[in-house]
N, CA, C and O atoms as a GROMACS GRO file, in nm:
protein
  444
    1MET      N    1  15.104  12.159   8.242
    1MET     CA    2  15.021  12.127   8.357
    1MET      C    3  14.875  12.168   8.330
    1MET      O    4  14.787  12.082   8.330
    2PHE      N    5  14.850  12.296   8.306
    2PHE     CA    6  14.716  12.342   8.272
    2PHE      C    7  14.702  12.348   8.122
    2PHE      O    8  14.788  12.402   8.053
    3LYS      N    9  14.595  12.290   8.073
    3LYS     CA   10  14.574  12.289   7.929
    3LYS      C   11  14.498  12.414   7.888
    3LYS      O   12  14.412  12.464   7.961
    4THR      N   13  14.531  12.462   7.774
    4THR     CA   14  14.459  12.577   7.721
    4THR      C   15  14.336  12.529   7.647
    4THR      O   16  14.318  12.409   7.623
    5LYS      N   17  14.253  12.624   7.611
    5LYS     CA   18  14.132  12.591   7.539
    5LYS      C   19  14.164  12.525   7.405
    5LYS      O   20  14.095  12.433   7.362
    6ASP      N   21  14.268  12.572   7.341
    6ASP     CA   22  14.307  12.516   7.212
    6ASP      C   23  14.355  12.372   7.225
    6ASP      O   24  14.318  12.286   7.145
    7SER      N   25  14.436  12.345   7.329
    7SER     CA   26  14.487  12.209   7.344
    7SER      C   27  14.376  12.112   7.383
    7SER      O   28  14.377  11.996   7.341
    8ILE      N   29  14.280  12.158   7.462
    8ILE     CA   30  14.166  12.074   7.497
    8ILE      C   31  14.086  12.042   7.372
    8ILE      O   32  14.048  11.927   7.350
    9ALA      N   33  14.060  12.143   7.292
    9ALA     CA   34  13.984  12.123   7.168
    9ALA      C   35  14.056  12.027   7.075
    9ALA      O   36  13.993  11.940   7.014
   10LYS      N   37  14.187  12.042   7.065
   10LYS     CA   38  14.263  11.952   6.977
   10LYS      C   39  14.260  11.809   7.026
   10LYS      O   40  14.247  11.716   6.947
   11SER      N   41  14.272  11.790   7.157
   11SER     CA   42  14.272  11.654   7.210
   11SER      C   43  14.134  11.588   7.193
   11SER      O   44  14.125  11.470   7.160
   12ILE      N   45  14.028  11.664   7.215
   12ILE     CA   46  13.893  11.610   7.194
   12ILE      C   47  13.873  11.577   7.046
   12ILE      O   48  13.819  11.473   7.011
   13LYS      N   49  13.918  11.668   6.962
   13LYS     CA   50  13.902  11.651   6.818
   13LYS      C   51  13.974  11.526   6.769
   13LYS      O   52  13.917  11.446   6.694
   14THR      N   53  14.100  11.508   6.810
   14THR     CA   54  14.175  11.392   6.764
   14THR      C   55  14.117  11.263   6.819
   14THR      O   56  14.112  11.162   6.749
   15THR      N   57  14.072  11.265   6.945
   15THR     CA   58  14.012  11.145   7.003
   15THR      C   59  13.885  11.107   6.929
   15THR      O   60  13.865  10.990   6.897
   16LEU      N   61  13.799  11.204   6.903
   16LEU     CA   62  13.676  11.174   6.831
   16LEU      C   63  13.702  11.125   6.690
   16LEU      O   64  13.639  11.031   6.642
   17LEU      N   65  13.796  11.189   6.623
   17LEU     CA   66  13.825  11.149   6.486
   17LEU      C   67  13.884  11.008   6.481
   17LEU      O   68  13.865  10.936   6.383
   18GLU      N   69  13.955  10.970   6.585
   18GLU     CA   70  14.009  10.834   6.590
   18GLU      C   71  13.901  10.731   6.620
   18GLU      O   72  13.903  10.620   6.566
   19LEU      N   73  13.807  10.767   6.707
   19LEU     CA   74  13.706  10.671   6.752
   19LEU      C   75  13.588  10.657   6.656
   19LEU      O   76  13.533  10.548   6.642
   20LEU      N   77  13.550  10.765   6.591
   20LEU     CA   78  13.430  10.761   6.507
   20LEU      C   79  13.462  10.707   6.368
   20LEU      O   80  13.555  10.754   6.303
   21PRO      N   81  13.386  10.609   6.323
   21PRO     CA   82  13.406  10.557   6.188
   21PRO      C   83  13.330  10.643   6.087
   21PRO      O   84  13.224  10.604   6.039
   22ILE      N   85  13.385  10.759   6.054
   22ILE     CA   86  13.320  10.850   5.961
   22ILE      C   87  13.413  10.877   5.844
   22ILE      O   88  13.534  10.859   5.852
   23GLY      N   89  13.350  10.922   5.736
   23GLY     CA   90  13.427  10.952   5.616
   23GLY      C   91  13.494  11.087   5.624
   23GLY      O   92  13.495  11.152   5.728
   24GLU      N   93  13.550  11.127   5.512
   24GLU     CA   94  13.623  11.254   5.506
   24GLU      C   95  13.532  11.374   5.534
   24GLU      O   96  13.571  11.468   5.603
   25THR      N   97  13.410  11.369   5.480
   25THR     CA   98  13.316  11.481   5.503
   25THR      C   99  13.281  11.489   5.652
   25THR      O  100  13.275  11.598   5.709
   26GLY      N  101  13.259  11.376   5.713
   26GLY     CA  102  13.230  11.373   5.856
   26GLY      C  103  13.346  11.427   5.938
   26GLY      O  104  13.326  11.497   6.036
   27ARG      N  105  13.467  11.394   5.896
   27ARG     CA  106  13.586  11.444   5.968
   27ARG      C  107  13.595  11.596   5.958
   27ARG      O  108  13.632  11.663   6.054
   28LYS      N  109  13.560  11.650   5.842
   28LYS     CA  110  13.563  11.797   5.825
   28LYS      C  111  13.459  11.863   5.915
   28LYS      O  112  13.485  11.966   5.977
   29ILE      N  113  13.339  11.801   5.920
   29ILE     CA  114  13.233  11.858   6.004
   29ILE      C  115  13.272  11.854   6.150
   29ILE      O  116  13.256  11.953   6.222
   30VAL      N  117  13.324  11.740   6.196
   30VAL     CA  118  13.367  11.728   6.335
   30VAL      C  119  13.480  11.826   6.363
   30VAL      O  120  13.485  11.888   6.469
   31GLY      N  121  13.570  11.839   6.268
   31GLY     CA  122  13.681  11.933   6.285
   31GLY      C  123  13.633  12.076   6.301
   31GLY      O  124  13.685  12.149   6.385
   32LYS      N  125  13.534  12.116   6.221
   32LYS     CA  126  13.481  12.253   6.231
   32LYS      C  127  13.404  12.273   6.362
   32LYS      O  128  13.414  12.378   6.425
   33LEU      N  129  13.329  12.171   6.401
   33LEU     CA  130  13.250  12.184   6.524
   33LEU      C  131  13.338  12.196   6.647
   33LEU      O  132  13.304  12.268   6.742
   34LEU      N  133  13.451  12.128   6.646
   34LEU     CA  134  13.534  12.125   6.766
   34LEU      C  135  13.647  12.226   6.763
   34LEU      O  136  13.747  12.210   6.833
   35GLU      N  137  13.632  12.330   6.684
   35GLU     CA  138  13.729  12.439   6.692
   35GLU      C  139  13.703  12.514   6.822
   35GLU      O  140  13.590  12.516   6.871
   36PRO      N  141  13.806  12.574   6.878
   36PRO     CA  142  13.792  12.636   7.010
   36PRO      C  143  13.678  12.737   7.022
   36PRO      O  144  13.613  12.744   7.126
   37GLU      N  145  13.652  12.813   6.917
   37GLU     CA  146  13.544  12.913   6.927
   37GLU      C  147  13.406  12.847   6.927
   37GLU      O  148  13.308  12.908   6.971
   38ASN      N  149  13.396  12.725   6.878
   38ASN     CA  150  13.267  12.655   6.878
   38ASN      C  151  13.244  12.573   7.004
   38ASN      O  152  13.130  12.534   7.032
   39LEU      N  153  13.349  12.546   7.080
   39LEU     CA  154  13.333  12.466   7.202
   39LEU      C  155  13.241  12.534   7.303
   39LEU      O  156  13.163  12.467   7.372
   40LYS      N  157  13.250  12.665   7.311
   40LYS     CA  158  13.164  12.737   7.405
   40LYS      C  159  13.018  12.719   7.367
   40LYS      O  160  12.933  12.698   7.454
   41ARG      N  161  12.988  12.728   7.239
   41ARG     CA  162  12.851  12.709   7.193
   41ARG      C  163  12.803  12.567   7.221
   41ARG      O  164  12.690  12.546   7.265
   42ILE      N  165  12.890  12.471   7.195
   42ILE     CA  166  12.854  12.331   7.219
   42ILE      C  167  12.828  12.309   7.369
   42ILE      O  168  12.734  12.238   7.406
   43ALA      N  169  12.909  12.369   7.453
   43ALA     CA  170  12.890  12.355   7.598
   43ALA      C  171  12.758  12.418   7.641
   43ALA      O  172  12.686  12.361   7.724
   44ILE      N  173  12.726  12.534   7.586
   44ILE     CA  174  12.600  12.601   7.620
   44ILE      C  175  12.481  12.516   7.578
   44ILE      O  176  12.384  12.501   7.653
   45VAL      N  177  12.489  12.460   7.457
   45VAL     CA  178  12.380  12.374   7.409
   45VAL      C  179  12.365  12.252   7.499
   45VAL      O  180  12.254  12.210   7.531
   46GLY      N  181  12.477  12.196   7.541
   46GLY     CA  182  12.472  12.081   7.631
   46GLY      C  183  12.410  12.114   7.764
   46GLY      O  184  12.330  12.037   7.817
   47VAL      N  185  12.447  12.228   7.820
   47VAL     CA  186  12.393  12.269   7.950
   47VAL      C  187  12.243  12.298   7.938
   47VAL      O  188  12.164  12.254   8.022
   48VAL      N  189  12.205  12.371   7.834
   48VAL     CA  190  12.064  12.403   7.815
   48VAL      C  191  11.984  12.274   7.794
   48VAL      O  192  11.874  12.258   7.849
   49GLY      N  193  12.039  12.183   7.716
   49GLY     CA  194  11.971  12.055   7.694
   49GLY      C  195  11.952  11.978   7.822
   49GLY      O  196  11.845  11.922   7.846
   50SER      N  197  12.054  11.974   7.906
   50SER     CA  198  12.042  11.900   8.032
   50SER      C  199  11.943  11.968   8.127
   50SER      O  200  11.872  11.900   8.201
   51VAL      N  201  11.937  12.101   8.125
   51VAL     CA  202  11.840  12.172   8.208
   51VAL      C  203  11.698  12.142   8.161
   51VAL      O  204  11.608  12.118   8.243
   52VAL      N  205  11.678  12.143   8.030
   52VAL     CA  206  11.544  12.114   7.976
   52VAL      C  207  11.503  11.972   8.011
   52VAL      O  208  11.389  11.948   8.052
   53VAL      N  209  11.593  11.877   7.994
   53VAL     CA  210  11.561  11.738   8.029
   53VAL      C  211  11.530  11.726   8.178
   53VAL      O  212  11.439  11.653   8.216
   54GLY      N  213  11.605  11.796   8.261
   54GLY     CA  214  11.579  11.795   8.405
   54GLY      C  215  11.443  11.852   8.439
   54GLY      O  216  11.372  11.798   8.524
   55LEU      N  217  11.405  11.962   8.373
   55LEU     CA  218  11.274  12.022   8.399
   55LEU      C  219  11.160  11.930   8.354
   55LEU      O  220  11.060  11.917   8.424
   56ILE      N  221  11.177  11.868   8.239
   56ILE     CA  222  11.075  11.774   8.192
   56ILE      C  223  11.063  11.657   8.288
   56ILE      O  224  10.952  11.613   8.319
   57SER      N  225  11.176  11.607   8.334
   57SER     CA  226  11.175  11.496   8.429
   57SER      C  227  11.103  11.535   8.557
   57SER      O  228  11.022  11.458   8.610
   58ARG      N  229  11.131  11.653   8.606
   58ARG     CA  230  11.068  11.702   8.730
   58ARG      C  231  10.918  11.717   8.711
   58ARG      O  232  10.839  11.680   8.798
   59PHE      N  233  10.878  11.773   8.594
   59PHE     CA  234  10.736  11.791   8.564
   59PHE      C  235  10.663  11.656   8.561
   59PHE      O  236  10.555  11.641   8.618
   60LEU      N  237  10.724  11.559   8.493
   60LEU     CA  238  10.662  11.427   8.484
   60LEU      C  239  10.652  11.359   8.621
   60LEU      O  240  10.552  11.295   8.652
   61ARG      N  241  10.758  11.376   8.700
   61ARG     CA  242  10.756  11.318   8.835
   61ARG      C  243  10.645  11.380   8.918
   61ARG      O  244  10.572  11.308   8.987
   62ASN      N  245  10.632  11.513   8.912
   62ASN     CA  246  10.526  11.580   8.987
   62ASN      C  247  10.389  11.537   8.939
   62ASN      O  248  10.297  11.519   9.019
   63SER      N  249  10.374  11.521   8.806
   63SER     CA  250  10.246  11.478   8.751
   63SER      C  251  10.211  11.338   8.802
   63SER      O  252  10.096  11.312   8.838
   64MET      N  253  10.309  11.250   8.803
   64MET     CA  254  10.283  11.115   8.851
   64MET      C  255  10.247  11.115   8.999
   64MET      O  256  10.157  11.042   9.042
   65LEU      N  257  10.316  11.198   9.078
   65LEU     CA  258  10.284  11.207   9.220
   65LEU      C  259  10.142  11.258   9.241
   65LEU      O  260  10.069  11.208   9.327
   66ARG      N  261  10.103  11.359   9.162
   66ARG     CA  262   9.968  11.412   9.174
   66ARG      C  263   9.864  11.306   9.140
   66ARG      O  264   9.761  11.295   9.206
   67MET      N  265   9.892  11.227   9.036
   67MET     CA  266   9.799  11.121   8.998
   67MET      C  267   9.788  11.017   9.109
   67MET      O  268   9.678  10.969   9.138
   68GLU      N  269   9.900  10.982   9.170
   68GLU     CA  270   9.898  10.886   9.280
   68GLU      C  271   9.818  10.941   9.398
   68GLU      O  272   9.738  10.869   9.458
   69ILE      N  273   9.841  11.066   9.431
   69ILE     CA  274   9.771  11.129   9.544
   69ILE      C  275   9.621  11.135   9.514
   69ILE      O  276   9.539  11.106   9.600
   70ARG      N  277   9.587  11.173   9.390
   70ARG     CA  278   9.446  11.182   9.351
   70ARG      C  279   9.379  11.045   9.366
   70ARG      O  280   9.267  11.036   9.418
   71GLY      N  281   9.447  10.940   9.321
   71GLY     CA  282   9.390  10.806   9.333
   71GLY      C  283   9.374  10.763   9.477
   71GLY      O  284   9.273  10.703   9.514
   72GLU      N  285   9.473  10.795   9.559
   72GLU     CA  286   9.468  10.760   9.702
   72GLU      C  287   9.354  10.834   9.772
   72GLU      O  288   9.281  10.776   9.852
   73LEU      N  289   9.341  10.963   9.741
   73LEU     CA  290   9.233  11.041   9.803
   73LEU      C  291   9.096  10.989   9.760
   73LEU      O  292   9.003  10.982   9.840
   74LYS      N  293   9.084  10.954   9.633
   74LYS     CA  294   8.958  10.901   9.583
   74LYS      C  295   8.922  10.773   9.658
   74LYS      O  296   8.806  10.751   9.696
   75LYS      N  297   9.022  10.688   9.677
   75LYS     CA  298   9.000  10.562   9.748
   75LYS      C  299   8.959  10.589   9.894
   75LYS      O  300   8.871  10.522   9.947
   76GLN      N  301   9.023  10.687   9.958
   76GLN     CA  302   8.994  10.715  10.098
   76GLN      C  303   8.860  10.786  10.116
   76GLN      O  304   8.793  10.769  10.217
   77LEU      N  305   8.820  10.866  10.016
   77LEU     CA  306   8.696  10.943  10.028
   77LEU      C  307   8.573  10.865   9.982
   77LEU      O  308   8.461  10.911  10.001
   78GLU      N  309   8.593  10.749   9.922
   78GLU     CA  310   8.481  10.670   9.872
   78GLU      C  311   8.379  10.638   9.982
   78GLU      O  312   8.259  10.656   9.958
   79PRO      N  313   8.421  10.592  10.101
   79PRO     CA  314   8.322  10.567  10.208
   79PRO      C  315   8.250  10.695  10.252
   79PRO      O  316   8.132  10.692  10.287
   80VAL      N  317   8.320  10.806  10.250
   80VAL     CA  318   8.259  10.933  10.290
   80VAL      C  319   8.150  10.972  10.190
   80VAL      O  320   8.042  11.016  10.231
   81TYR      N  321   8.176  10.955  10.061
   81TYR     CA  322   8.076  10.987   9.959
   81TYR      C  323   7.956  10.893   9.969
   81TYR      O  324   7.842  10.935   9.950
   82GLU      N  325   7.981  10.765   9.998
   82GLU     CA  326   7.871  10.670  10.016
   82GLU      C  327   7.784  10.711  10.134
   82GLU      O  328   7.661  10.708  10.124
   83LYS      N  329   7.844  10.750  10.244
   83LYS     CA  330   7.771  10.794  10.362
   83LYS      C  331   7.692  10.921  10.331
   83LYS      O  332   7.578  10.937  10.376
   84LEU      N  333   7.752  11.012  10.254
   84LEU     CA  334   7.685  11.136  10.216
   84LEU      C  335   7.560  11.105  10.132
   84LEU      O  336   7.455  11.165  10.154
   85GLU      N  337   7.572  11.013  10.037
   85GLU     CA  338   7.456  10.974   9.956
   85GLU      C  339   7.346  10.915  10.044
   85GLU      O  340   7.228  10.944  10.026
   86GLU      N  341   7.386  10.832  10.138
   86GLU     CA  342   7.291  10.770  10.230
   86GLU      C  343   7.219  10.877  10.312
   86GLU      O  344   7.097  10.871  10.330
   87LEU      N  345   7.294  10.976  10.361
   87LEU     CA  346   7.233  11.084  10.440
   87LEU      C  347   7.142  11.170  10.356
   87LEU      O  348   7.038  11.216  10.404
   88GLU      N  349   7.178  11.193  10.229
   88GLU     CA  350   7.092  11.271  10.140
   88GLU      C  351   6.961  11.198  10.114
   88GLU      O  352   6.855  11.260  10.109
   89GLU      N  353   6.968  11.065  10.098
   89GLU     CA  354   6.846  10.985  10.079
   89GLU      C  355   6.758  10.991  10.204
   89GLU      O  356   6.637  11.006  10.195
   90GLN      N  357   6.821  10.980  10.322
   90GLN     CA  358   6.746  10.989  10.447
   90GLN      C  359   6.682  11.126  10.460
   90GLN      O  360   6.567  11.138  10.504
   91ASN      N  361   6.756  11.231  10.422
   91ASN     CA  362   6.705  11.367  10.430
   91ASN      C  363   6.584  11.383  10.338
   91ASN      O  364   6.484  11.443  10.378
   92ALA      N  365   6.593  11.330  10.216
   92ALA     CA  366   6.481  11.339  10.122
   92ALA      C  367   6.359  11.266  10.178
   92ALA      O  368   6.247  11.315  10.167
   93GLU      N  369   6.380  11.149  10.236
   93GLU     CA  370   6.270  11.072  10.295
   93GLU      C  371   6.207  11.147  10.411
   93GLU      O  372   6.085  11.152  10.424
   94LEU      N  373   6.290  11.207  10.495
   94LEU     CA  374   6.237  11.285  10.608
   94LEU      C  375   6.160  11.407  10.560
   94LEU      O  376   6.060  11.445  10.620
   95LEU      N  377   6.206  11.469  10.452
   95LEU     CA  378   6.132  11.584  10.396
   95LEU      C  379   5.996  11.539  10.345
   95LEU      O  380   5.896  11.609  10.364
   96ARG      N  381   5.990  11.423  10.278
   96ARG     CA  382   5.861  11.370  10.231
   96ARG      C  383   5.768  11.342  10.349
   96ARG      O  384   5.650  11.375  10.344
   97GLN      N  385   5.822  11.281  10.454
   97GLN     CA  386   5.740  11.252  10.572
   97GLN      C  387   5.691  11.381  10.637
   97GLN      O  388   5.577  11.390  10.683
   98ASN      N  389   5.779  11.483  10.639
   98ASN     CA  390   5.743  11.612  10.697
   98ASN      C  391   5.629  11.676  10.619
   98ASN      O  392   5.535  11.730  10.677
   99GLU      N  393   5.639  11.669  10.485
   99GLU     CA  394   5.533  11.727  10.402
   99GLU      C  395   5.401  11.652  10.423
   99GLU      O  396   5.294  11.713  10.427
  100ALA      N  397   5.410  11.519  10.436
  100ALA     CA  398   5.289  11.440  10.460
  100ALA      C  399   5.227  11.478  10.595
  100ALA      O  400   5.106  11.492  10.606
  101LEU      N  401   5.312  11.493  10.696
  101LEU     CA  402   5.261  11.533  10.828
  101LEU      C  403   5.202  11.673  10.825
  101LEU      O  404   5.101  11.700  10.890
  102GLN      N  405   5.264  11.763  10.750
  102GLN     CA  406   5.210  11.899  10.737
  102GLN      C  407   5.072  11.897  10.673
  102GLN      O  408   4.980  11.968  10.714
  103GLY      N  409   5.061  11.810  10.569
  103GLY     CA  410   4.928  11.797  10.505
  103GLY      C  411   4.824  11.742  10.601
  103GLY      O  412   4.711  11.789  10.604
  104SER      N  413   4.862  11.641  10.679
  104SER     CA  414   4.770  11.583  10.776
  104SER      C  415   4.733  11.686  10.882
  104SER      O  416   4.618  11.694  10.924
  105LEU      N  417   4.830  11.764  10.924
  105LEU     CA  418   4.805  11.866  11.026
  105LEU      C  419   4.710  11.973  10.972
  105LEU      O  420   4.623  12.020  11.046
  106GLU      N  421   4.724  12.010  10.848
  106GLU     CA  422   4.635  12.111  10.789
  106GLU      C  423   4.493  12.056  10.777
  106GLU      O  424   4.396  12.128  10.798
  107GLU      N  425   4.481  11.925  10.743
  107GLU     CA  426   4.349  11.865  10.737
  107GLU      C  427   4.281  11.864  10.874
  107GLU      O  428   4.163  11.894  10.886
  108LEU      N  429   4.360  11.831  10.976
  108LEU     CA  430   4.305  11.830  11.112
  108LEU      C  431   4.268  11.972  11.158
  108LEU      O  432   4.170  11.991  11.230
  109ALA      N  433   4.346  12.069  11.117
  109ALA     CA  434   4.319  12.206  11.159
  109ALA      C  435   4.193  12.259  11.090
  109ALA      O  436   4.121  12.341  11.147
  110SER      N  437   4.166  12.211  10.970
  110SER     CA  438   4.050  12.261  10.897
  110SER      C  439   3.919  12.194  10.943
  110SER      O  440   3.811  12.243  10.913
  111VAL      N  441   3.928  12.083  11.013
  111VAL     CA  442   3.808  12.013  11.060
  111VAL      C  443   3.748  12.081  11.178
  111VAL      O  444   3.647  12.035  11.231
   0.00000   0.00000   0.00000
């Protein structure tokens, strides 16, 4: 009913050896890899590999989302930046007019 670690390893080993078209050397390598004491290592490598792939996937997804958000914000803030430039130009013009008026006022005061 319940399979032991050895029987699981043997069944995996025989299935792989039947399915894979490999030579005698390949069969020896597969046989050594799938011994019960190596199954734990193989499982750990598989789990670590899947965790790493998951983390990379998550990182890439977050990066793509950030890029999308950045593009959307840039698009939405474009009119605000245009208005800001317009106001800065108006401010500079008003400062020039103010300086001109100050100069005129000083001339009138000195007369």
